[in-house]
N, C-alpha and C positions, 0 to 999 in steps of 0.2 A: 784645785788642782796644779798639778808638780807641772815647771819649766818643759821638761819632754813632752807630757798631756799635748803640752798647749801647741810645742810644733809639728808632732805625730795630728795633731785635728787641723794645723792651716796648712799640711801640706794632703793630708784628704782632700780640704776641701778647693785646695790650690787645683790637685789633680783631677776633682770631677769640674771646676771651671773649663781647662783644658778641652778635657772628654765631649764638654756644653758646644768650647767654639768648634774642634773639631767636626762635632757634628753636623755643627748649622753649617758649616761652610762648604762640610762635602755634599750639604743635602740643599746649597748654594748653586754650588758645581751642577749638580744634575740637573736641579732646576733653571738654571741658565743653557745649559745643554739643550734641555729640554726647549725651552724658550726659542733659542739658535733656530734649532727644527722647524719650529711653528712659522716662527721671519720666513724664513727658506722656502717652507712650502708653498706662504702667501706670494712669495714674491715670484717661483716660480707657475704656479696659475696663475698670475698678474701678468706677467713674460709668452710663455709658452702654454697655459691653457691647458696643462697635466701636472702631475708630479707621481713622480713613484717613492711608495711606503710601503717599507719593511712591513710586514703582519703577521711571520713564523708565531711568535707568542700566543696572539689572536686571533690565532686560526688552528693553533692545538700540533702546530709542526714543528717536536722538537728533536727533532734525528741531530746526528753530528758525524761528521766521517772520520773516518782512521785509516791511514794507510800502511800497508800489508809489513809485515815483518820478518825483514829476508835470510840469507845465506849468514854464522858471521863472519863469512870472509868478506862478505858486501857492505862489515857496518858501516867501515868507515866512510862509505859516498851510498850511505842507506839513502839520506833526504836525496840525492840527485838520481837514482836508479828508481826509487818507489815513490815517483811525484806524479803520479796521476791512479784514476779507479773514483772522484767525487763527479757522480754522472747523476743523472733526473730525466726520464723520459713521462711525456704527456703521456694519459692514455684513456679513455674510459669502458674501464673492465667489465665493470655491471652492464653497462648499455641503460645507464636512466639519464643519460644525455646530457650529464654535468661528467666534467671532468676531473680525473686522480692526478695522483702525482705519486712515482717509482722513483727511488734515493736507492744507490746503492754505496754498499758499506768493502773496505777492502782487507780490516785485517782479522788474521786468523781468528775465529770464537766470534768476529763484529757482527750485527746482523742489517739485514735490506729494509725499509721500509715504504710500503703500501700504502698512502694515504688515499684513505677512499672520502671524496667530498659528501659531504653530509646536509647538501644546500641552504645553508645560513649561517656563510661564514665561516664556519669550523669545518673541520676534517680531523679522518680518525683512521691512528695507525694498523691497518688488517692482514697486516704481512704473513707475521707467525700462523694467523686464523685459516687463512688461503693456503698458506705451505710453499711463502715464497721470499723468508726472512730467514733462516740457520741456511748459508749456503755458503760460506766461505771454511775456509781449513786449509790445511798446509798438506791432505793427503789428493783433495779433487779442485785445490785452485782458489781465489780469493776474485774477486767483480770487479769488474772496470769499466764495466756498462750494462742496459738490456736498451734492448729492440724489439715493440707489437706489434706483429700481423698474423689477421687471419688466414695460416697457411691451408685452412680446412674447406675453408668456406663457410662456415656455418654459425656466421652470425656474431661470432666473437671474437675479440682479437689474444692470439696464444703470446709469446712470449722468448725470446730467448736471454739470454743470461750470459753472455762471457765474460770469457774472464783471460787470467796468468793461467791456466790450467784448464780443466775439461769445461768446453762452454754446454751448456746445459739446457735444455728444450722442455717447457711446458703448456700444455695445454688447455688451453680455458676449456673449465667444464659450465658455463652458464652464466658465470660472473662469480660460484661458488665456491671455488675450489680450485686450485691448480694440480694438476696432473701430473710428473716430473715421466716423460716419454723420450727423454733420450736414449738409451741404450738401444733401445730399436729404429730411432730415427738416422741412423749412420751419419752421424756428425764427429768427428775427425776425435781422436780420443786427450789430443794436447793441443793447445795453441795458447801462444804468449800475445793473446789479443789487445789491441783497441779502438778497435772501431772494427764495426758491422752495420750491414745496413738490409733491408726485405725491400725484393724490385724481379717484377715480373720480366726478364729480361727474354723471354721468346715469347709471349705475347699469348701463351697458352690456359691463362687467368688462374694459374698458381703462381704462388709466390714463389720464389728463391731467393738464396742468401748469399749474403757476397760479408765476408768476413776478414780481414787486412789481417795478417800477423805484423807486432813491433819487432819485442823480441825473437829468438828462433825459437820455433816448437819443439828443438832437440834440448833444450836448458830448464832445469827448472830452480829458479831463482829459488827456492827455500830451502834444495840440496843441492847444491852445486859442486862438481865436482873439478869445475875448473872457474880462475875468472875471466880469461876471456869469455867476456858479454857483453860486452861494448861494440857500438859500432866501429868500424874499419877506417872512416876516414867521415870529415867533416860536411864534405863537400859531395862525395859519391858514393855514398855507405849502400856494401851491395848484400852485405852479411844477417840481413834481418830476416825476418820471421816469412814464412811463403804465406801465399795468397793463397784460399780457398771458395772459388766459383760454386755450391749445393743444386743442383736442379732438384725441385718439386717431384718428384714422379706420382703423386698424386694419391699415396697411401700411407703416407702419416710417414715415410720414408724420401731418404737426402742420396741423389747420387752426383760423388766429387768428378764436378767434369771440367775444371781447372786446366790441366793442361792442352785436356781437346781444344778445348777455346781462349789459349794462346794468354794466359793470366800469369806467365810465369816469371816473373823479378821475386827479387826478394828483395826491398827495401823496407824501412822502416817507415810501414804504416800508419799514418793518425788517424786520418778521418778521409769519408768516401762520399762521393755523393750519387742519383742518379737520376739523369732525365733524359726526354730526348734530345739534343742538341744541335743535331743535323737535320730534321725538322721529316728523318723516314719511316716516322712512327714506331721507333724503336729504343727502347733508354737505353743511354753512353752511358759511360764509368767517371766521371770525374776523380782521382786519387789523391792525395796529400801525402807526400812524402818529405817525413826529415832528414836532413843532411843529406837531402839529395833533389834532385829537380822533381816537380812533380810528373802526373801520366794523364793521359786521356784516351781511355778508350771505348774508340768507335763500334757499335754493333753495329756487325754486316747481318742487319735480318736473322739474328736471334740462332745466327749459323757459328761465327768468330767473336771475337774482336779482337781488333787491331788499332797499336799504340800507336799516338799521332802529336804528343805531347810538342816534340819537337815541330811536327809541320805546321801548326797549332798556333805557337808565340808562347804555350805556358810551360813547356819544359824546357826553357833553355838558358836561366841563370837556379845555381841552384842552391836551396834557400831550403831555411827549416821551415815545412809546412806543416799547419795545425793542424789546418778547420778547412771545412768544405760549406758553404752557403749563398742558396741561389736570392737573386734578385734582380728587379728592375728598377732600379732605383732614379732612372728619366723615363718613367713611362713611355720606351720602344714597342712593347709589347714583347720583345727578347729576354729569356733570357742570360741574366750576367750572371760571375763564379765569383766570391769572395773567398780569399783565402790567406789566412792568419800566420803570421813569422811572426821573428822577434826580432824586437831594436830595445836597446840598451844607451842613455846616451851619451857620446865620447869613447864607447868602446864596441859596436856594435850596432851597425842599421843595417837591416834587411829589406824593410819594406811592407806591410801588406800588399794585398795584391787585387785589384778589382778587376776582372775579366770581363769586355764587355763585346761579345760578337763583332763584326763588323759587316757589312755590304758582302766581302768577301766568300762569306762564310756558305752562300745561296749555289757561289759557282765549280766549287769542291762538293767532293764527298766527304770531307771532312769542315769543321767550323775553321775561323779564324778569329783569335782574338787580340785585342789593346789591350793594357792596362790603366786605369782612369784615374785607382786610388789617389796618385798622387795629385792630379789636377781636381777629385773631388774633395779628397781634405782627409781621403779617409786609411790613408797609409800610414799613420807612424802611431801607434797605441800604446806601446810597451812588448810585453813580455808575454805574448796573447794566445790563449786557447781557443775556449770556446766565440764564436758568433752565431749573430741572427737577422737577418733582415725582419719589418715589420713595423705598420704604419698604428705609432704609437700615439698620434693627438688624431687620428683621422682625418685628416687634410688632404686625404690623395697620394700621399707621398713617403715609399716606405722609407724609415728611421733604420738607423742600426747599433746594435749591442755590443760589445764586447769585453771578453772577460779579460781580466790581468793576471798578475803575480806568480811568479815564480816557485820562489822557497823564501820563506818569512821567518826569519830564525832569531838568531840576537842583531837589535836593533845596531845601527851604527860599524856592519860588519858586513864584507863582501869577501865574495870565494870569486871575483872573476878573474883577481890577479894568480891564484890556483888552476884555476880552468884552461887559463890560458897559456900557462908549462904546457898541457894536454892537447891543448888544441893547433899548435905548433910543432908537435912532435907524428914520426912517421909513424905507419901501420901497425908494428909493433908493438910500442907506445900506447896506442891512442887506444886500442881495441881490449885492454889484458888492465883491469879493474885496479890489479895491484899497483899501475904507475901514477892512480888518479893523488893528487892532493889529500889529507883526512881534513873531511868539512870543518870538524871542531865545531862545533854547531853555530857558522859563517851562514848568514844570505845572502841569498843569488833573484836580485829585479824583486827583493821583496817590497812587502805594504806598499804596493801598487793600487792605484784606483781603477775602476772599470769606466770602460771610456761607452757612453751615450752621446752619439751624434745624431743632429736632427738634421731631416732635408730639409735643404730651402726652397727647394721647386725648380731649380735656375740649374742642376747640375754639381752643386757642391752641397757639401755638409756641416752643421756649428756643431763644436763641443759645447758642452753642456753641461756635463758631467756633473760638475760640482755644483750646480746650479739647480739639478733637478733629482736629486736623491739626498741621503745624508753619506759624509765621510764616513766609506767605509773601506778597508784593504785588505781583506781573503782574497789567496790566493784560487782566481776564481780558473772554474775547468770547464765545467759545461753548462750552457746556457738555452733556457725552452722560451718559446711563449707562448700562450692559447687565451683563449677568452674560460679563465675559469669560474666565475660566476654569472656568464651567461649576462652581460649587460652590451656587448656590441664593443667591449673596448680589450685590446690586448694588455695582458698580464706580462710579469715575467718571473725565472724561477733560473736563480743560478748554484751548480751543485758545488762548494768549496772546498778544494782540498783540506785533510787535517781541523776544518772544521763546519761552523752549520750552514746552510745554505741559506741563499736570500730569497723571500718568496714575496717577490716587488708587487703590492695591489695601484695598479693605476690608476689613481684619482683622475677622471679628464672631468673638465670643468665648462668645454667649450659645448657650442651648437653644433658640433659638425656631427655628418650623417656616417652610415658604416652600411655594408649588407654582407652576410655571411652564407658559406654555403658547405655543406654536411654529403658526399659526394656516396653513392651504392652502387659498386658492380654490379651488374647479371652476369655480362658476357662476359666482363674482365676480371679480373680479380675483385670478390667482395669488399675490397676495401679501396676500388680505384684507386690504387699506389703507381703512380706515373701518368694519370689525369692531369689536364694542363685544363687551366679556367682562365681564360680572356675577358677582360671588363673591358667595355668601352661605353666613354658614358663622359661630356661637357666635352667633345674633341680630344680627349684622353682615351688611352689604353695601355692598360697594367695585364702583364702574365704572373701565376704564379703555379706552382705541380705541388700535384699531393707528393708527399712523399711517407718514409718508414723510416727514420735515422736518419738526419742532416744537424751538420755543426762540426762539433766536439766530442764525442760521448753523450748524443743529446736525440730526443724526439719531439718534435713540436707536437700541439693536438691538432687530430686533426683536419679540423674544420679550417674552410680558407675564408680568410676575415678579410677584405676593402675595407677602408676608407673613402669617400667620398666628400670632403671637403663640404662646403655648402649646398651640395647639388642633393636636391629633393626627387631624381628621375636617371637612372640607370638607361642609355639608348638599348644595351643587349650582350645578354653574357651568350658566350660560345663554350662547349665543354669537350675540349676532342678527347674520348676512351682509350685505353691502352689495346681496344677491343680494333679501333681504328673508328666505332661510330660516332657523330658528334650531335650533341642535343643544343639547340641555339632557343634561348631565352627571351622572347624580346619585352620589354619594361616593366623587371623584374620587384615585385617594392620592395624599396629602399628601406633601413631599420629593424631589419628581421632577417631569422636564420630560413634558408632554404632549403629544402631536404630535398636530394635529385634522384632520382633512381635512373640509372642506364635501359636506354630504352622506353621511358613513361614520362 
């Protein structure tokens, strides 16, 4: 063997050994990471009795969100503008008793996904099969979210896909397919919407629609003639999209009654929630506005809406309102409102809000609120979007999940300094995208961990985020909760911008009890949207509301879930239907789902 051949042989051998070593180290890292998760889970189960475990792969959920592509004139700050669109809604679209999941995508040519629950821990994407997949293009717009509601009371939930573009309404044909009925429905031609909810504002038994515009409806962000598309102010911007209140006329058609009912502002709406907040039997409307103060519209017995944000206390300080979630964190039997904002330590501290109704609420024709977020310890989350309350450990107190993170781009970079150059400018500077510095791949409040706050039962919460789930730092947007596997446990689903969602299976190992209710309206709308369920047990009282769109671009499961702690008996359940009827259940069985039909 020649000298060169020996050298070549030793070189090959050396490279082979290096590859083996690298493989072993990589394997060890993976093993150690997996091992760390195992220890984390064991520790969480021991300390808290539950653990949130991602199960996307096991469940067969392989969806990935893609952001929209905008007009070339906006490319330099496209990540800033096109920072939304990842959404999740929970629905039992085929009424088989198992909740399914719908994710929206936002890039032209991308497809939305409807995952049917197969009852065995796995899901199957049937969006293309039923006609809800191919909905994103520059001509009709791209999806920003979806809300489900049985607008014709035939027993099957229909769906509105709201877009930066033409909102589309699909009728559910008995869980087999969805028929596009947009053209005959009376919906607006174009809305740059990031929010929509179903609610029955006049209690006539038919679900109406609220759609909130973000960018002005006059803009087509995919083919724009102007770069003046941004907010005119970071505190009091009124150049956003208009609102749409669409009354269900009962024949598959909707009528625009927005101006007639007084919803005329053009702020930058990001979220809305409907519930009877002043106890008169009609659903009121809380609206979270970006770049402005929030709005609270009191429903005057289905005849008009009166804005009382300033008088009630929720509309005095301008923040970046991102989300609306209802909760009863102290078990007072009163509906509180959680509203996320933006906090970046050392730069911007807006702090999230939890609006608790005061005793004064009963003495006025509008409710009055005090902000308890700081006292409760749920004020500082990060750059927050979606949030939901739910009793994750079934101890009888509602916990809180908040999705965080804005733009996770190049690590070690920040767009905040560039951002500040614009925020200090006047209207002419701020509203024109040409004046905004090129992002150049920089991050802004990126790589943030979501928050999981555990309700301690004394009016305070404990941050257990880094103990109760793996360390993931996606850019969270939409959060939904439901009992995905019919176990009496709330699971959590998060839609992440430009990334995979997180389907978190709640591994609950304590012996706490629970009870669930699935409401069916007869005189009220079939989905019983707006119904209030008040549970009384063990000297406590907790209220929850049936909603059809809540949080940020999200919708929870239709069933109402209560944890009961160690209690094995419920004293009574009072259900107030939108029709005004009241159902009272005495000592309903625990640890089971109750089907409740209005009037029976």
